[in-house]
C-alpha positions in Angstrom: 0.3 0.3 0.2 1.0 3.2 -1.0 2.2 6.3 2.1 0.4 9.3 0.8 3.4 11.5 2.5 5.3 8.6 -0.2 6.9 11.2 -3.3 6.2 10.3 -6.7 8.7 9.7 -9.1 9.3 10.9 -12.6 8.8 8.0 -15.6 9.6 10.9 -18.4 11.5 14.4 -17.9 10.8 16.1 -20.7 10.5 20.3 -21.8 7.4 19.0 -24.2 4.0 19.5 -22.1 2.6 17.6 -24.2 4.2 14.4 -24.8 4.0 15.0 -21.4 0.1 14.7 -21.5 0.8 10.9 -24.7 3.6 9.4 -21.6 1.0 9.9 -18.7 -2.4 8.6 -20.5 0.1 5.4 -21.6 0.3 4.7 -18.2 -3.5 5.6 -17.3 -4.3 2.9 -20.0 -1.8 0.2 -18.5 -3.4 1.1 -15.4 -0.4 3.3 -13.7 -1.6 5.8 -11.7 1.2 9.1 -13.1 0.3 13.1 -12.8 2.0 15.3 -15.3 3.7 18.2 -13.5 5.4 21.2 -15.3 7.3 22.8 -13.0 7.6 25.7 -16.6 4.7 27.2 -14.9 5.6 27.7 -11.7 9.3 29.0 -13.1 10.3 33.2 -12.0 9.1 33.2 -16.5 12.5 32.1 -17.6 12.3 29.0 -19.3 14.7 26.9 -21.8 14.0 24.9 -24.5 16.4 22.9 -23.4 15.7 22.0 -19.6 13.4 19.6 -18.8 10.8 21.2 -16.4 8.8 18.8 -17.2 7.4 16.0 -15.1 5.6 12.6 -15.5 5.5 11.0 -12.2 4.3 7.7 -11.2 4.5 5.9 -7.7 7.4 4.5 -6.4 6.2 0.7 -6.7 5.4 1.7 -9.7 8.7 2.8 -11.7 10.1 0.0 -13.3 6.9 -1.0 -14.3 6.1 1.7 -15.9 9.6 1.9 -17.5 8.9 -1.0 -18.8 6.5 -0.6 -20.8 7.3 2.9 -21.8 10.5 1.2 -23.6 8.6 -1.7 -24.8 5.7 0.6 -26.3 7.7 3.7 -27.9 6.3 7.4 -28.4 5.5 7.3 -31.6 5.5 10.7 -34.1 2.7 10.6 -35.1 0.9 10.0 -32.0 3.2 13.7 -30.8 2.7 15.1 -34.4 -1.3 14.1 -33.0 -1.1 16.1 -30.1 0.7 19.0 -31.3 -2.9 19.2 -33.2 -4.4 18.5 -30.7 -2.3 21.0 -28.3 -2.6 23.8 -30.9 -6.2 24.0 -31.5 -7.0 23.6 -27.8 -5.1 26.9 -27.4 -6.8 28.6 -30.0 -10.4 27.9 -29.1 -9.0 29.2 -25.9 -8.6 32.7 -27.4 -11.6 33.0 -29.3 -13.9 32.5 -25.3 
């Protein structure tokens, strides 16, 4: 059983939010609870594109399983392109509101 105070660990670190979302969805589909932690939003307004400020976090006891899933089922370019397109469309919809 998971201790509520136990820190979750990164299964992935990236600088691309939609990549993190795709990975988190893949892990959730496999039954592994996952959350996206965007440190970029907590920065002082200076974000560099090469910094990996976005993490996909999982429970410590599920980390090895999560990494195995990601190694066995890597995210494809097509999935990333679709996620980028969806993120762009969502941003446009928000701007129109």
